[in-house]
N, C-alpha and C positions, 0 to 999 in steps of 0.2 A: 386813654388807650394810645399805644405807640405802635407805628408800623415801620418796618425796616426791610431792606433787601439784605439777606444773609447767604452765606455759602457753607452749609453744614458739611463737616468733615467726612461724613459717611456717604455723601452723594456726589454725582458728577455735574450737578447744575445748581445754580442759586435758587433761593426760595424767598417768598414773602413771609416775614415773621410778624405775628400780631401778639403784643404783650398787653394783657389786661389783668390787672391784679397779679396773681401768681400763675395764671393760665397762659401758656404759650401755644400758638397754633401756627403750622406751616402750610403754605399753599404752593402747589406745583402746577404746570411746568413754568418755570420762570427763567429768564436770562438777564434782561436789563430793564430798567424803567423806574417807576415810582411816582409819576404825577398823580395828583388828586383832581377828580373832575367835579362837576357841579352837583353831585348827589349827596355826599362825597363817597367816591369809591377809589381804590388804589388800582392803577393800571400797570401792567408789565408787558413786555414783548418777548416772544420766543424765537428771536433770530431766524434760523433757517426753517422753522416750521410755518412761516408766513402767517402768523396769527398774533393778535393782541389778546391779553387776558385781563379780565376785570374781576377784582375781588370786592364784593359788596361788603362795606365795612359794618353794616348792621347785621346781616345774616351770616356773613362769612362764606357765602356761596361764590364759587369760581365760575365765570362765564367766559368762553373762548369765542372770538370772532375771527374767522379765517378769510384771507384774501383769495379770490378765485385764481389769481395768477401765481406761477411758480417762480423760484429763483429771485425773490425780492430782497432777501436778507435784511429784514427790519432791524433797526438799531435803536438809537436813543429817541426819546420823545419828551414833549412838553405840553402844557395845557394853556389854552387861551382864556380870556376874561369871561367867555360864555361857558367854560367848562369842557369844551371839545379838546380832543387830543390831536397833536401833530407828530407824525412819526417819519423818520428818515428811512428810505429804502436804498441801501447802499448798492446792491447789484442791479437794481432796476433803474437807478438814476432818477428816482421820483421822491416827492414829498407827499405824504398821505394825511388827509384830515379824517379823523374818526369821530363821528357824531356820538357823543357819550350816551345819548338817550336810546339810540337804535343800533349802534355798532356798525352803521353804514360807512363805507370807505369812499372818499373822493380823492382822486389822484391828480397830481400836478407834476409834469415833467420838468426837471431842471434843464435850463436851456443849453448849457455846455455839456457835451457827451462825456460819459465815463469819469465824472468827478467824484463819485463815491460819497453821496450825502451820508453823513454819519451822526452828528449831534444836532439837536433842535432845542430852541428855547423861544418863547413868545414874549414880545414886548407888550404887556397888557395895557399900556397907555396909548400906544399907536396902533396896536393890532398887527404889527409886522411880525412875521415868522422868520427867525434867523436860523440858518443851517450852516454847519461846517462842511466844506467840500474837501474831504480828506485827501482824495487822490488828485484833486485839482489845485491844491495849495491856495484855496480861496475861501472866503466867507460870503454867503449869499443871504439875501433877504427876499421874502415873498410877501406881497401885499394881497391878502385874500379878497379885498374889496375890488381891486382892479385886475387881479390875475397876473400882475407883472412881477418878474424877478429882476433883481439887481445883483451883480457879482463884484466882489472886491478882492483883488489878488493880495495874498500875504506878502510881506516884505522880502521873503527869501524862498528859494526852491527847497523842497524836501521836508517841510515842517510838519506835514500830515496832521493837521488839527483834527482832533477827534470830537471835541465838545465845544459848545458855545453857551455862554450864559449872559443874560441881561440883568444887570444889577439894579438896585432900587433907584439910583440916580440916573439911570438910563445910559450908562457907559457899557460898551460891548467888551466882554472879556472872553478869552478862549485859551485854555491850557493847550500847550503844544507838545507833541511827541517828537523828540529829535529824530532826524533821519538815521537809519541804521548804517 
């Protein structure tokens, strides 16, 4: 079975596509995402609707978990070694942990105001959660065990890093969007 995020031409939003044999299934509402949790399920985020969506890969059922707060603007996410999700809240300046079993959110405020957390990936060896601070031209790391954030400025102003990735040999990489 193959899972993918696609943008069908006849819609105004992306969808999750499941390809099994010759049968194709679409799941909405979807904006960005794609991590696999501990079940395994595919997770997506609906940006301005302040929700994460879980597609159960066995049943195909879509479950939506909503944040109680407004104007969060959830963006990219990653999963940790325990199967939990970590999601960036761009407008709220927060990093959210989503318990994959219950859908419960735990929020962590990024220490520098208005940095626009955007991309997230988790170093499964150390447990550190890495986040791109798009508006702050920095890269941050969060230690869930201690609750401490560390922030690292990028080498130039206006780089607006959108995503962060942890590669298999533990080097940090992040594609940059050039300043307009």
